[in-house]
SEFI-9159 format. One record per atom (N, C-alpha, C, O): atom name; x, z, y. Coordinates in Angstrom, 2 decimals, m for minus. Layout:
<tidrens>
+-------+---------+---------+---------+
: atome :       x :       z :       y :
+-------+---------+---------+---------+
:    CA :       X :       Z :       Y :
...
+-------+---------+---------+---------+
</tidrens>
This chain:
<tidrens>
+-------+---------+---------+---------+
: atome :       x :       z :       y :
+-------+---------+---------+---------+
:     N :    5.82 :  m27.65 :  m15.01 :
:    CA :    5.28 :  m27.70 :  m13.67 :
:     C :    4.39 :  m26.49 :  m13.42 :
:     O :    3.74 :  m26.00 :  m14.34 :
:     N :    4.37 :  m26.03 :  m12.20 :
:    CA :    3.50 :  m24.93 :  m11.81 :
:     C :    2.27 :  m25.47 :  m11.11 :
:     O :    2.40 :  m26.19 :  m10.12 :
:     N :    1.08 :  m25.16 :  m11.58 :
:    CA :   m0.10 :  m25.50 :  m10.82 :
:     C :   m0.21 :  m24.52 :   m9.67 :
:     O :   m0.05 :  m23.31 :   m9.88 :
:     N :   m0.47 :  m24.99 :   m8.51 :
:    CA :   m0.55 :  m24.09 :   m7.36 :
:     C :   m1.82 :  m24.37 :   m6.57 :
:     O :   m2.11 :  m25.52 :   m6.27 :
:     N :   m2.56 :  m23.32 :   m6.23 :
:    CA :   m3.73 :  m23.44 :   m5.37 :
:     C :   m3.51 :  m22.46 :   m4.23 :
:     O :   m3.09 :  m21.33 :   m4.47 :
:     N :   m3.79 :  m22.86 :   m2.99 :
:    CA :   m3.60 :  m21.91 :   m1.89 :
:     C :   m4.72 :  m21.99 :   m0.88 :
:     O :   m5.32 :  m23.05 :   m0.69 :
:     N :   m5.01 :  m20.86 :   m0.23 :
:    CA :   m6.10 :  m20.79 :    0.72 :
:     C :   m5.89 :  m19.60 :    1.63 :
:     O :   m5.35 :  m18.58 :    1.20 :
:     N :   m6.32 :  m19.71 :    2.87 :
:    CA :   m6.21 :  m18.60 :    3.80 :
:     C :   m7.59 :  m18.26 :    4.33 :
:     O :   m8.23 :  m19.09 :    4.98 :
:     N :   m8.07 :  m17.05 :    4.05 :
:    CA :   m9.40 :  m16.67 :    4.51 :
:     C :   m9.46 :  m15.32 :    5.20 :
:     O :  m10.31 :  m15.12 :    6.06 :
:     N :   m8.58 :  m14.40 :    4.87 :
:    CA :   m8.75 :  m13.04 :    5.35 :
:     C :   m7.42 :  m12.32 :    5.44 :
:     O :   m6.46 :  m12.64 :    4.73 :
:     N :   m7.38 :  m11.33 :    6.33 :
:    CA :   m6.18 :  m10.51 :    6.46 :
:     C :   m6.20 :   m9.31 :    5.52 :
:     O :   m5.22 :   m8.57 :    5.45 :
:     N :   m7.28 :   m9.12 :    4.80 :
:    CA :   m7.42 :   m7.96 :    3.94 :
:     C :   m6.36 :   m7.94 :    2.84 :
:     O :   m6.03 :   m8.97 :    2.25 :
:     N :   m5.82 :   m6.74 :    2.59 :
:    CA :   m4.85 :   m6.60 :    1.50 :
:     C :   m5.51 :   m6.05 :    0.25 :
:     O :   m4.86 :   m5.89 :   m0.78 :
:     N :   m6.80 :   m5.75 :    0.33 :
:    CA :   m7.49 :   m5.18 :   m0.82 :
:     C :   m7.57 :   m6.20 :   m1.95 :
:     O :   m7.92 :   m7.36 :   m1.74 :
:     N :   m7.24 :   m5.75 :   m3.13 :
:    CA :   m7.35 :   m6.61 :   m4.30 :
:     C :   m7.75 :   m5.76 :   m5.50 :
:     O :   m6.99 :   m5.63 :   m6.46 :
:     N :   m8.95 :   m5.18 :   m5.43 :
:    CA :   m9.36 :   m4.28 :   m6.51 :
:     C :   m9.62 :   m5.04 :   m7.80 :
:     O :  m10.17 :   m6.14 :   m7.77 :
:     N :   m9.24 :   m4.46 :   m8.94 :
:    CA :   m9.59 :   m5.12 :  m10.20 :
:     C :  m11.11 :   m5.07 :  m10.37 :
:     O :  m11.75 :   m4.07 :  m10.04 :
:     N :  m11.66 :   m6.13 :  m10.86 :
:    CA :  m13.09 :   m6.21 :  m11.13 :
:     C :  m13.23 :   m6.75 :  m12.55 :
:     O :  m12.23 :   m7.12 :  m13.17 :
:     N :  m14.44 :   m6.81 :  m13.08 :
:    CA :  m14.59 :   m7.39 :  m14.42 :
:     C :  m14.09 :   m8.84 :  m14.49 :
:     O :  m13.78 :   m9.33 :  m15.57 :
:     N :  m14.01 :   m9.52 :  m13.34 :
:    CA :  m13.58 :  m10.92 :  m13.35 :
:     C :  m12.24 :  m11.15 :  m12.65 :
:     O :  m11.77 :  m12.29 :  m12.60 :
:     N :  m11.62 :  m10.09 :  m12.11 :
:    CA :  m10.33 :  m10.25 :  m11.44 :
:     C :   m9.40 :   m9.13 :  m11.90 :
:     O :   m9.77 :   m7.95 :  m11.82 :
:     N :   m8.20 :   m9.47 :  m12.37 :
:    CA :   m7.30 :   m8.47 :  m12.95 :
:     C :   m6.64 :   m7.56 :  m11.92 :
:     O :   m6.62 :   m7.86 :  m10.73 :
:     N :   m6.10 :   m6.45 :  m12.41 :
:    CA :   m5.29 :   m5.56 :  m11.57 :
:     C :   m3.95 :   m6.24 :  m11.29 :
:     O :   m3.52 :   m7.12 :  m12.04 :
:     N :   m3.30 :   m5.82 :  m10.22 :
:    CA :   m2.01 :   m6.41 :   m9.83 :
:     C :   m0.89 :   m5.99 :  m10.77 :
:     O :   m0.82 :   m4.84 :  m11.22 :
:     N :   m0.01 :   m6.94 :  m11.05 :
:    CA :    1.27 :   m6.68 :  m11.70 :
:     C :    2.32 :   m6.87 :  m10.62 :
:     O :    1.99 :   m7.27 :   m9.50 :
:     N :    3.59 :   m6.58 :  m10.91 :
:    CA :    4.64 :   m6.63 :   m9.89 :
:     C :    5.86 :   m7.39 :  m10.37 :
:     O :    6.19 :   m7.38 :  m11.56 :
:     N :    6.54 :   m8.05 :   m9.42 :
:    CA :    7.86 :   m8.61 :   m9.68 :
:     C :    8.70 :   m8.42 :   m8.42 :
:     O :    8.16 :   m8.27 :   m7.33 :
:     N :   10.01 :   m8.43 :   m8.60 :
:    CA :   10.93 :   m8.18 :   m7.49 :
:     C :   11.46 :   m9.50 :   m6.95 :
:     O :   11.92 :  m10.36 :   m7.71 :
:     N :   11.38 :   m9.66 :   m5.63 :
:    CA :   11.96 :  m10.83 :   m4.97 :
:     C :   12.78 :  m10.33 :   m3.79 :
:     O :   12.24 :   m9.73 :   m2.86 :
:     N :   14.08 :  m10.57 :   m3.82 :
:    CA :   14.99 :  m10.15 :   m2.75 :
:     C :   14.86 :   m8.67 :   m2.43 :
:     O :   14.93 :   m8.27 :   m1.27 :
:     N :   14.68 :   m7.86 :   m3.45 :
:    CA :   14.58 :   m6.42 :   m3.26 :
:     C :   13.22 :   m5.93 :   m2.80 :
:     O :   13.06 :   m4.75 :   m2.50 :
:     N :   12.23 :   m6.80 :   m2.74 :
:    CA :   10.88 :   m6.42 :   m2.32 :
:     C :    9.89 :   m6.56 :   m3.46 :
:     O :   10.00 :   m7.46 :   m4.30 :
:     N :    8.94 :   m5.65 :   m3.48 :
:    CA :    7.90 :   m5.61 :   m4.50 :
:     C :    6.81 :   m6.64 :   m4.18 :
:     O :    6.19 :   m6.56 :   m3.12 :
:     N :    6.59 :   m7.59 :   m5.08 :
:    CA :    5.58 :   m8.63 :   m4.87 :
:     C :    4.49 :   m8.51 :   m5.92 :
:     O :    4.76 :   m8.26 :   m7.09 :
:     N :    3.25 :   m8.69 :   m5.48 :
:    CA :    2.11 :   m8.60 :   m6.38 :
:     C :    1.76 :   m9.96 :   m6.97 :
:     O :    1.88 :  m11.00 :   m6.31 :
:     N :    1.33 :   m9.93 :   m8.23 :
:    CA :    0.75 :  m11.12 :   m8.84 :
:     C :   m0.31 :  m10.67 :   m9.84 :
:     O :   m0.33 :   m9.52 :  m10.26 :
:     N :   m1.17 :  m11.58 :  m10.20 :
:    CA :   m2.31 :  m11.30 :  m11.06 :
:     C :   m2.30 :  m12.29 :  m12.20 :
:     O :   m1.99 :  m13.47 :  m12.00 :
:     N :   m2.64 :  m11.84 :  m13.40 :
:    CA :   m2.66 :  m12.71 :  m14.58 :
:     C :   m3.99 :  m12.54 :  m15.30 :
:     O :   m4.46 :  m11.42 :  m15.50 :
:     N :   m4.60 :  m13.66 :  m15.67 :
:    CA :   m5.85 :  m13.63 :  m16.42 :
:     C :   m5.91 :  m14.81 :  m17.38 :
:     O :   m5.34 :  m15.87 :  m17.09 :
:     N :   m6.58 :  m14.64 :  m18.49 :
:    CA :   m6.82 :  m15.73 :  m19.43 :
:     C :   m5.65 :  m16.07 :  m20.32 :
:     O :   m4.62 :  m15.39 :  m20.31 :
:     N :   m5.84 :  m17.13 :  m21.11 :
:    CA :   m4.77 :  m17.64 :  m21.96 :
:     C :   m4.95 :  m19.14 :  m22.11 :
:     O :   m6.06 :  m19.68 :  m22.03 :
:     N :   m3.83 :  m19.80 :  m22.32 :
:    CA :   m3.83 :  m21.26 :  m22.42 :
:     C :   m2.74 :  m21.81 :  m21.53 :
:     O :   m1.86 :  m21.06 :  m21.11 :
:     N :   m2.78 :  m23.10 :  m21.23 :
:    CA :   m1.76 :  m23.69 :  m20.35 :
:     C :   m1.74 :  m22.95 :  m19.01 :
:     O :   m2.79 :  m22.65 :  m18.45 :
:     N :   m0.54 :  m22.64 :  m18.48 :
:    CA :   m0.45 :  m21.86 :  m17.24 :
:     C :   m0.82 :  m22.65 :  m15.99 :
:     O :   m0.51 :  m23.83 :  m15.85 :
:     N :   m1.48 :  m21.95 :  m15.08 :
:    CA :   m1.83 :  m22.47 :  m13.75 :
:     C :   m1.43 :  m21.40 :  m12.75 :
:     O :   m1.72 :  m20.22 :  m12.96 :
:     N :   m0.78 :  m21.78 :  m11.66 :
:    CA :   m0.39 :  m20.83 :  m10.61 :
:     C :   m1.21 :  m21.13 :   m9.36 :
:     O :   m1.30 :  m22.28 :   m8.93 :
:     N :   m1.81 :  m20.09 :   m8.78 :
:    CA :   m2.63 :  m20.22 :   m7.58 :
:     C :   m1.91 :  m19.57 :   m6.41 :
:     O :   m1.50 :  m18.41 :   m6.51 :
:     N :   m1.75 :  m20.29 :   m5.32 :
:    CA :   m1.11 :  m19.75 :   m4.11 :
:     C :   m2.10 :  m19.74 :   m2.96 :
:     O :   m2.83 :  m20.71 :   m2.74 :
:     N :   m2.11 :  m18.64 :   m2.23 :
:    CA :   m2.95 :  m18.56 :   m1.04 :
:     C :   m2.17 :  m19.07 :    0.16 :
:     O :   m0.97 :  m19.33 :    0.06 :
:     N :   m2.85 :  m19.22 :    1.29 :
:    CA :   m2.20 :  m19.68 :    2.52 :
:     C :   m1.90 :  m18.52 :    3.44 :
:     O :   m1.91 :  m17.36 :    3.02 :
:     N :   m1.62 :  m18.82 :    4.68 :
:    CA :   m1.26 :  m17.82 :    5.68 :
:     C :   m2.40 :  m16.84 :    5.89 :
:     O :   m3.57 :  m17.23 :    5.94 :
:     N :   m2.05 :  m15.58 :    6.03 :
:    CA :   m2.99 :  m14.49 :    6.30 :
:     C :   m4.00 :  m14.29 :    5.18 :
:     O :   m5.07 :  m13.73 :    5.40 :
:     N :   m3.67 :  m14.75 :    3.98 :
:    CA :   m4.57 :  m14.60 :    2.85 :
:     C :   m4.00 :  m13.70 :    1.78 :
:     O :   m2.98 :  m13.03 :    1.98 :
:     N :   m4.67 :  m13.68 :    0.66 :
:    CA :   m4.20 :  m12.96 :   m0.52 :
:     C :   m4.78 :  m13.68 :   m1.74 :
:     O :   m5.77 :  m14.40 :   m1.64 :
:     N :   m4.16 :  m13.47 :   m2.88 :
:    CA :   m4.66 :  m14.09 :   m4.11 :
:     C :   m6.10 :  m13.64 :   m4.37 :
:     O :   m6.94 :  m14.45 :   m4.76 :
:     N :   m6.37 :  m12.35 :   m4.17 :
:    CA :   m7.72 :  m11.85 :   m4.42 :
:     C :   m8.74 :  m12.51 :   m3.51 :
:     O :   m9.76 :  m13.03 :   m3.98 :
:     N :   m8.49 :  m12.50 :   m2.21 :
:    CA :   m9.46 :  m13.06 :   m1.27 :
:     C :   m9.67 :  m14.55 :   m1.47 :
:     O :  m10.77 :  m15.06 :   m1.29 :
:     N :   m8.62 :  m15.24 :   m1.83 :
:    CA :   m8.71 :  m16.69 :   m1.96 :
:     C :   m9.23 :  m17.15 :   m3.31 :
:     O :   m9.91 :  m18.17 :   m3.40 :
:     N :   m8.91 :  m16.42 :   m4.37 :
:    CA :   m9.15 :  m16.94 :   m5.71 :
:     C :  m10.09 :  m16.12 :   m6.58 :
:     O :  m10.27 :  m16.46 :   m7.75 :
:     N :  m10.69 :  m15.06 :   m6.04 :
:    CA :  m11.53 :  m14.20 :   m6.89 :
:     C :  m12.70 :  m14.95 :   m7.53 :
:     O :  m13.17 :  m14.56 :   m8.60 :
:     N :  m13.18 :  m16.00 :   m6.89 :
:    CA :  m14.28 :  m16.78 :   m7.48 :
:     C :  m13.78 :  m17.86 :   m8.43 :
:     O :  m14.54 :  m18.34 :   m9.27 :
:     N :  m12.52 :  m18.25 :   m8.30 :
:    CA :  m11.95 :  m19.34 :   m9.08 :
:     C :  m11.33 :  m18.85 :  m10.39 :
:     O :  m11.41 :  m19.53 :  m11.41 :
:     N :  m10.71 :  m17.67 :  m10.35 :
:    CA :   m9.98 :  m17.16 :  m11.51 :
:     C :  m10.83 :  m17.09 :  m12.78 :
:     O :  m10.37 :  m17.54 :  m13.83 :
:     N :  m12.06 :  m16.56 :  m12.74 :
:    CA :  m12.82 :  m16.46 :  m13.99 :
:     C :  m13.04 :  m17.81 :  m14.68 :
:     O :  m12.92 :  m17.91 :  m15.90 :
:     N :  m13.35 :  m18.83 :  m13.92 :
:    CA :  m13.58 :  m20.16 :  m14.52 :
:     C :  m12.30 :  m20.73 :  m15.11 :
:     O :  m12.31 :  m21.26 :  m16.22 :
:     N :  m11.19 :  m20.64 :  m14.37 :
:    CA :   m9.92 :  m21.16 :  m14.88 :
:     C :   m9.41 :  m20.36 :  m16.07 :
:     O :   m8.83 :  m20.91 :  m17.00 :
:     N :   m9.63 :  m19.05 :  m16.04 :
:    CA :   m9.12 :  m18.17 :  m17.10 :
:     C :   m9.81 :  m18.41 :  m18.44 :
:     O :   m9.32 :  m17.96 :  m19.48 :
:     N :  m10.93 :  m19.09 :  m18.43 :
:    CA :  m11.62 :  m19.40 :  m19.69 :
:     C :  m10.79 :  m20.34 :  m20.56 :
:     O :  m10.92 :  m20.33 :  m21.79 :
:     N :   m9.92 :  m21.15 :  m19.93 :
:    CA :   m9.14 :  m22.14 :  m20.69 :
:     C :   m7.65 :  m22.14 :  m20.35 :
:     O :   m6.89 :  m22.90 :  m20.95 :
:     N :   m7.22 :  m21.31 :  m19.39 :
:    CA :   m5.83 :  m21.32 :  m18.93 :
:     C :   m5.33 :  m19.89 :  m18.72 :
:     O :   m6.11 :  m18.96 :  m18.58 :
:     N :   m4.01 :  m19.74 :  m18.72 :
:    CA :   m3.40 :  m18.51 :  m18.22 :
:     C :   m3.25 :  m18.73 :  m16.72 :
:     O :   m2.53 :  m19.63 :  m16.29 :
:     N :   m3.92 :  m17.91 :  m15.93 :
:    CA :   m3.95 :  m18.08 :  m14.48 :
:     C :   m3.08 :  m17.01 :  m13.83 :
:     O :   m3.23 :  m15.82 :  m14.11 :
:     N :   m2.16 :  m17.44 :  m12.97 :
:    CA :   m1.30 :  m16.55 :  m12.20 :
:     C :   m1.65 :  m16.72 :  m10.73 :
:     O :   m1.63 :  m17.84 :  m10.22 :
:     N :   m1.97 :  m15.63 :  m10.04 :
:    CA :   m2.17 :  m15.65 :   m8.60 :
:     C :   m1.09 :  m14.81 :   m7.96 :
:     O :   m0.94 :  m13.63 :   m8.30 :
:     N :   m0.32 :  m15.39 :   m7.06 :
:    CA :    0.80 :  m14.69 :   m6.43 :
:     C :    0.43 :  m14.31 :   m5.00 :
:     O :   m0.08 :  m15.15 :   m4.25 :
:     N :    0.68 :  m13.06 :   m4.61 :
:    CA :    0.58 :  m12.67 :   m3.20 :
:     C :    1.93 :  m12.93 :   m2.57 :
:     O :    2.94 :  m12.34 :   m2.97 :
:     N :    1.96 :  m13.80 :   m1.58 :
:    CA :    3.22 :  m14.13 :   m0.91 :
:     C :    3.78 :  m12.91 :   m0.20 :
:     O :    3.04 :  m12.03 :    0.25 :
:     N :    5.10 :  m12.86 :   m0.08 :
:    CA :    5.79 :  m11.76 :    0.58 :
:     C :    5.23 :  m11.58 :    1.99 :
:     O :    5.10 :  m12.54 :    2.75 :
:     N :    4.90 :  m10.33 :    2.33 :
:    CA :    4.35 :  m10.03 :    3.64 :
:     C :    2.84 :  m10.15 :    3.72 :
:     O :    2.25 :   m9.85 :    4.76 :
:     N :    2.21 :  m10.59 :    2.64 :
:    CA :    0.76 :  m10.82 :    2.64 :
:     C :    0.13 :  m10.18 :    1.41 :
:     O :    0.82 :   m9.85 :    0.45 :
:     N :   m1.18 :  m10.02 :    1.44 :
:    CA :   m1.88 :   m9.45 :    0.30 :
:     C :   m1.33 :   m8.09 :   m0.07 :
:     O :   m1.07 :   m7.26 :    0.81 :
:     N :   m1.16 :   m7.84 :   m1.36 :
:    CA :   m0.65 :   m6.56 :   m1.85 :
:     C :    0.86 :   m6.56 :   m2.03 :
:     O :    1.41 :   m5.61 :   m2.58 :
:     N :    1.54 :   m7.62 :   m1.59 :
:    CA :    3.01 :   m7.65 :   m1.66 :
:     C :    3.61 :   m6.86 :   m0.51 :
:     O :    2.96 :   m6.60 :    0.50 :
:     N :    4.88 :   m6.47 :   m0.69 :
:    CA :    5.60 :   m5.72 :    0.35 :
:     C :    5.64 :   m6.52 :    1.65 :
:     O :    5.51 :   m7.74 :    1.65 :
:     N :    5.82 :   m5.80 :    2.74 :
:    CA :    5.90 :   m6.42 :    4.07 :
:     C :    7.22 :   m6.04 :    4.73 :
:     O :    7.23 :   m5.34 :    5.74 :
:     N :    8.34 :   m6.50 :    4.17 :
:    CA :    9.64 :   m6.15 :    4.75 :
:     C :    9.84 :   m6.82 :    6.11 :
:     O :    9.17 :   m7.80 :    6.44 :
:     N :   10.75 :   m6.27 :    6.88 :
:    CA :   11.10 :   m6.86 :    8.17 :
:     C :   12.09 :   m7.98 :    7.90 :
:     O :   13.30 :   m7.76 :    7.83 :
:     N :   11.56 :   m9.18 :    7.75 :
:    CA :   12.36 :  m10.38 :    7.49 :
:     C :   11.74 :  m11.52 :    8.29 :
:     O :   10.65 :  m11.39 :    8.84 :
:     N :   12.44 :  m12.63 :    8.35 :
:    CA :   11.87 :  m13.82 :    8.99 :
:     C :   11.02 :  m14.54 :    7.95 :
:     O :   11.54 :  m15.09 :    6.98 :
:     N :    9.71 :  m14.53 :    8.16 :
:    CA :    8.80 :  m15.20 :    7.23 :
:     C :    8.78 :  m16.69 :    7.54 :
:     O :    8.71 :  m17.10 :    8.70 :
:     N :    8.84 :  m17.48 :    6.48 :
:    CA :    8.86 :  m18.93 :    6.66 :
:     C :    8.38 :  m19.61 :    5.39 :
:     O :    8.30 :  m19.00 :    4.33 :
:     N :    8.06 :  m20.87 :    5.52 :
:    CA :    7.69 :  m21.68 :    4.36 :
:     C :    8.83 :  m21.67 :    3.35 :
:     O :    8.60 :  m21.57 :    2.14 :
:     N :   10.08 :  m21.76 :    3.84 :
:    CA :   11.23 :  m21.76 :    2.93 :
:     C :   11.32 :  m20.46 :    2.13 :
:     O :   11.61 :  m20.48 :    0.93 :
:     N :   11.07 :  m19.32 :    2.79 :
:    CA :   11.11 :  m18.03 :    2.10 :
:     C :   10.06 :  m18.00 :    0.98 :
:     O :   10.37 :  m17.61 :   m0.14 :
:     N :    8.84 :  m18.42 :    1.30 :
:    CA :    7.77 :  m18.39 :    0.30 :
:     C :    8.02 :  m19.41 :   m0.82 :
:     O :    7.64 :  m19.18 :   m1.97 :
:     N :    8.64 :  m20.53 :   m0.48 :
:    CA :    8.99 :  m21.51 :   m1.51 :
:     C :    9.99 :  m20.88 :   m2.48 :
:     O :    9.87 :  m21.03 :   m3.69 :
:     N :   10.99 :  m20.17 :   m1.94 :
:    CA :   11.96 :  m19.47 :   m2.80 :
:     C :   11.28 :  m18.43 :   m3.66 :
:     O :   11.60 :  m18.27 :   m4.84 :
:     N :   10.33 :  m17.70 :   m3.07 :
:    CA :    9.60 :  m16.68 :   m3.83 :
:     C :    8.85 :  m17.32 :   m5.00 :
:     O :    8.88 :  m16.80 :   m6.12 :
:     N :    8.19 :  m18.43 :   m4.75 :
:    CA :    7.44 :  m19.10 :   m5.82 :
:     C :    8.37 :  m19.60 :   m6.91 :
:     O :    8.06 :  m19.50 :   m8.10 :
:     N :    9.51 :  m20.14 :   m6.52 :
:    CA :   10.50 :  m20.61 :   m7.51 :
:     C :   11.05 :  m19.42 :   m8.30 :
:     O :   11.28 :  m19.54 :   m9.50 :
:     N :   11.26 :  m18.28 :   m7.63 :
:    CA :   11.80 :  m17.09 :   m8.29 :
:     C :   10.79 :  m16.48 :   m9.27 :
:     O :   11.17 :  m15.82 :  m10.23 :
:     N :    9.51 :  m16.70 :   m9.02 :
:    CA :    8.49 :  m16.19 :   m9.93 :
:     C :    8.73 :  m16.72 :  m11.33 :
:     O :    8.59 :  m15.99 :  m12.31 :
:     N :    9.10 :  m17.98 :  m11.42 :
:    CA :    9.63 :  m18.53 :  m12.66 :
:     C :    8.69 :  m18.84 :  m13.79 :
:     O :    9.15 :  m19.18 :  m14.87 :
:     N :    7.39 :  m18.74 :  m13.60 :
:    CA :    6.48 :  m19.06 :  m14.69 :
:     C :    6.18 :  m20.55 :  m14.68 :
:     O :    5.54 :  m21.04 :  m13.75 :
:     N :    6.62 :  m21.27 :  m15.70 :
:    CA :    6.33 :  m22.71 :  m15.72 :
:     C :    4.85 :  m22.96 :  m15.92 :
:     O :    4.20 :  m22.27 :  m16.71 :
:     N :    4.31 :  m23.91 :  m15.22 :
:    CA :    2.89 :  m24.22 :  m15.33 :
:     C :    2.69 :  m25.73 :  m15.41 :
:     O :    3.58 :  m26.50 :  m15.06 :
:     N :    1.53 :  m26.12 :  m15.86 :
:    CA :    1.23 :  m27.54 :  m16.00 :
:     C :    0.60 :  m28.12 :  m14.75 :
:     O :    0.63 :  m29.34 :  m14.56 :
:     N :    0.04 :  m27.30 :  m13.91 :
:    CA :   m0.64 :  m27.80 :  m12.72 :
:     C :   m0.49 :  m26.81 :  m11.59 :
:     O :   m0.28 :  m25.61 :  m11.82 :
:     N :   m0.59 :  m27.30 :  m10.38 :
:    CA :   m0.51 :  m26.45 :   m9.20 :
:     C :   m1.74 :  m26.73 :   m8.38 :
:     O :   m2.05 :  m27.89 :   m8.09 :
:     N :   m2.46 :  m25.69 :   m7.99 :
:    CA :   m3.63 :  m25.87 :   m7.14 :
:     C :   m3.48 :  m25.08 :   m5.87 :
:     O :   m3.09 :  m23.91 :   m5.91 :
:     N :   m3.79 :  m25.70 :   m4.74 :
:    CA :   m3.68 :  m25.03 :   m3.45 :
:     C :   m4.87 :  m25.39 :   m2.58 :
:     O :   m5.34 :  m26.52 :   m2.59 :
:     N :   m5.35 :  m24.41 :   m1.84 :
:    CA :   m6.30 :  m24.70 :   m0.78 :
:     C :   m5.46 :  m25.08 :    0.42 :
:     O :   m4.38 :  m24.53 :    0.62 :
:     N :   m5.95 :  m26.00 :    1.22 :
:    CA :   m5.18 :  m26.50 :    2.35 :
:     C :   m5.02 :  m25.42 :    3.42 :
:     O :   m5.96 :  m24.69 :    3.74 :
:     N :   m3.84 :  m25.35 :    3.95 :
:    CA :   m3.54 :  m24.40 :    5.02 :
:     C :   m2.35 :  m24.95 :    5.78 :
:     O :   m1.42 :  m25.47 :    5.17 :
:     N :   m2.35 :  m24.86 :    7.08 :
:    CA :   m1.22 :  m25.36 :    7.86 :
:     C :   m1.05 :  m26.86 :    7.68 :
:     O :    0.06 :  m27.36 :    7.54 :
:     N :   m2.16 :  m27.57 :    7.68 :
:    CA :   m2.17 :  m29.02 :    7.51 :
:     C :   m1.42 :  m29.41 :    6.23 :
:     O :   m0.74 :  m30.43 :    6.18 :
:     N :   m1.57 :  m28.59 :    5.21 :
:    CA :   m0.98 :  m28.91 :    3.92 :
:     C :    0.50 :  m28.59 :    3.79 :
:     O :    1.11 :  m28.94 :    2.79 :
:     N :    1.09 :  m27.91 :    4.79 :
:    CA :    2.53 :  m27.66 :    4.73 :
:     C :    2.91 :  m26.77 :    3.55 :
:     O :    3.93 :  m26.99 :    2.91 :
:     N :    2.09 :  m25.76 :    3.24 :
:    CA :    2.44 :  m24.92 :    2.09 :
:     C :    2.33 :  m25.72 :    0.80 :
:     O :    3.11 :  m25.50 :   m0.12 :
:     N :    1.38 :  m26.63 :    0.73 :
:    CA :    1.25 :  m27.48 :   m0.46 :
:     C :    2.51 :  m28.32 :   m0.65 :
:     O :    3.08 :  m28.34 :   m1.74 :
:     N :    2.93 :  m28.99 :    0.39 :
:    CA :    4.09 :  m29.88 :    0.31 :
:     C :    5.36 :  m29.09 :   m0.04 :
:     O :    6.16 :  m29.53 :   m0.86 :
:     N :    5.53 :  m27.94 :    0.58 :
:    CA :    6.74 :  m27.16 :    0.33 :
:     C :    6.73 :  m26.52 :   m1.04 :
:     O :    7.79 :  m26.38 :   m1.66 :
:     N :    5.58 :  m26.12 :   m1.54 :
:    CA :    5.53 :  m25.56 :   m2.89 :
:     C :    5.93 :  m26.61 :   m3.90 :
:     O :    6.62 :  m26.30 :   m4.88 :
:     N :    5.52 :  m27.83 :   m3.69 :
:    CA :    5.88 :  m28.90 :   m4.62 :
:     C :    7.36 :  m29.23 :   m4.55 :
:     O :    7.94 :  m29.66 :   m5.55 :
:     N :    7.99 :  m29.03 :   m3.39 :
:    CA :    9.42 :  m29.29 :   m3.25 :
:     C :   10.27 :  m28.26 :   m4.01 :
:     O :   11.40 :  m28.55 :   m4.38 :
:     N :    9.71 :  m27.07 :   m4.23 :
:    CA :   10.49 :  m25.98 :   m4.82 :
:     C :   11.08 :  m26.38 :   m6.17 :
:     O :   12.25 :  m26.09 :   m6.44 :
:     N :   10.32 :  m27.03 :   m6.99 :
:    CA :   10.80 :  m27.42 :   m8.31 :
:     C :   10.15 :  m28.75 :   m8.67 :
:     O :    9.25 :  m28.79 :   m9.51 :
:     N :   10.58 :  m29.84 :   m8.05 :
:    CA :    9.91 :  m31.12 :   m8.20 :
:     C :    9.80 :  m31.62 :   m9.63 :
:     O :    8.83 :  m32.31 :   m9.97 :
:     N :   10.76 :  m31.31 :  m10.48 :
:    CA :   10.69 :  m31.79 :  m11.86 :
:     C :    9.66 :  m31.05 :  m12.69 :
:     O :    9.28 :  m31.51 :  m13.76 :
:     N :    9.21 :  m29.90 :  m12.19 :
:    CA :    8.22 :  m29.11 :  m12.94 :
:     C :    6.81 :  m29.35 :  m12.44 :
:     O :    5.86 :  m28.82 :  m13.01 :
:     N :    6.64 :  m30.14 :  m11.39 :
:    CA :    5.33 :  m30.34 :  m10.80 :
:     C :    4.76 :  m31.71 :  m11.10 :
:     O :    5.44 :  m32.73 :  m10.92 :
:     N :    3.53 :  m31.73 :  m11.56 :
:    CA :    2.83 :  m32.98 :  m11.80 :
:     C :    2.03 :  m33.39 :  m10.58 :
:     O :    1.71 :  m34.57 :  m10.40 :
:     N :    1.70 :  m32.42 :   m9.73 :
:    CA :    0.90 :  m32.70 :   m8.54 :
:     C :    0.21 :  m31.44 :   m8.08 :
:     O :    0.43 :  m30.36 :   m8.64 :
:     N :   m0.62 :  m31.58 :   m7.07 :
:    CA :   m1.35 :  m30.44 :   m6.53 :
:     C :   m2.74 :  m30.87 :   m6.13 :
:     O :   m2.96 :  m32.02 :   m5.75 :
:     N :   m3.66 :  m29.93 :   m6.21 :
:    CA :   m5.01 :  m30.16 :   m5.72 :
:     C :   m5.18 :  m29.28 :   m4.50 :
:     O :   m4.75 :  m28.13 :   m4.50 :
:     N :   m5.79 :  m29.80 :   m3.46 :
:    CA :   m6.01 :  m28.98 :   m2.27 :
:     C :   m7.36 :  m29.29 :   m1.67 :
:     O :   m7.94 :  m30.36 :   m1.90 :
:     N :   m7.86 :  m28.35 :   m0.88 :
:    CA :   m9.13 :  m28.53 :   m0.19 :
:     C :   m9.04 :  m27.86 :    1.16 :
:     O :   m8.43 :  m26.81 :    1.29 :
:     N :   m9.66 :  m28.46 :    2.15 :
:    CA :   m9.70 :  m27.89 :    3.49 :
:     C :  m11.08 :  m27.29 :    3.70 :
:     O :  m12.04 :  m28.02 :    3.96 :
:     N :  m11.20 :  m25.97 :    3.58 :
:    CA :  m12.50 :  m25.32 :    3.69 :
:     C :  m13.08 :  m25.40 :    5.09 :
:     O :  m14.29 :  m25.31 :    5.25 :
:     N :  m12.23 :  m25.56 :    6.10 :
:    CA :  m12.73 :  m25.68 :    7.46 :
:     C :  m13.55 :  m26.96 :    7.63 :
:     O :  m14.40 :  m27.04 :    8.51 :
:     N :  m13.29 :  m27.95 :    6.81 :
:    CA :  m13.99 :  m29.22 :    6.91 :
:     C :  m15.32 :  m29.20 :    6.16 :
:     O :  m16.11 :  m30.14 :    6.26 :
:     N :  m15.57 :  m28.13 :    5.40 :
:    CA :  m16.79 :  m28.06 :    4.59 :
:     C :  m17.92 :  m27.50 :    5.41 :
:     O :  m19.03 :  m27.36 :    4.91 :
+-------+---------+---------+---------+
</tidrens>
């Protein structure tokens, strides 16, 4: 199962490496360059941001704590963050395919709520046998 966390906070594409946040790595999805970040070691956790966000903006405060006991993967969705911005029809289905194509099995998925939880629900549909569940939070309600 992939742990997924997602959140939408900023349109910024900046994701500078810091002592607590890794530099971007790359993978190819449908011919486009996609950014992801890896930190720590242990059971894998995948963090997903929401619309108009990026892994850095959404997870820079979370990654250090999780990386103490887990291998943490943060994916920048296609068209967002430091990933390529090809001229394609962006949709939940496209991003679900991208997450499935990433292919790193994880034990948990954590997401910040976005779009009334639609990205959370669709991420879990991508590979239902690999998912134990998801954690989400609505920061607008805080």
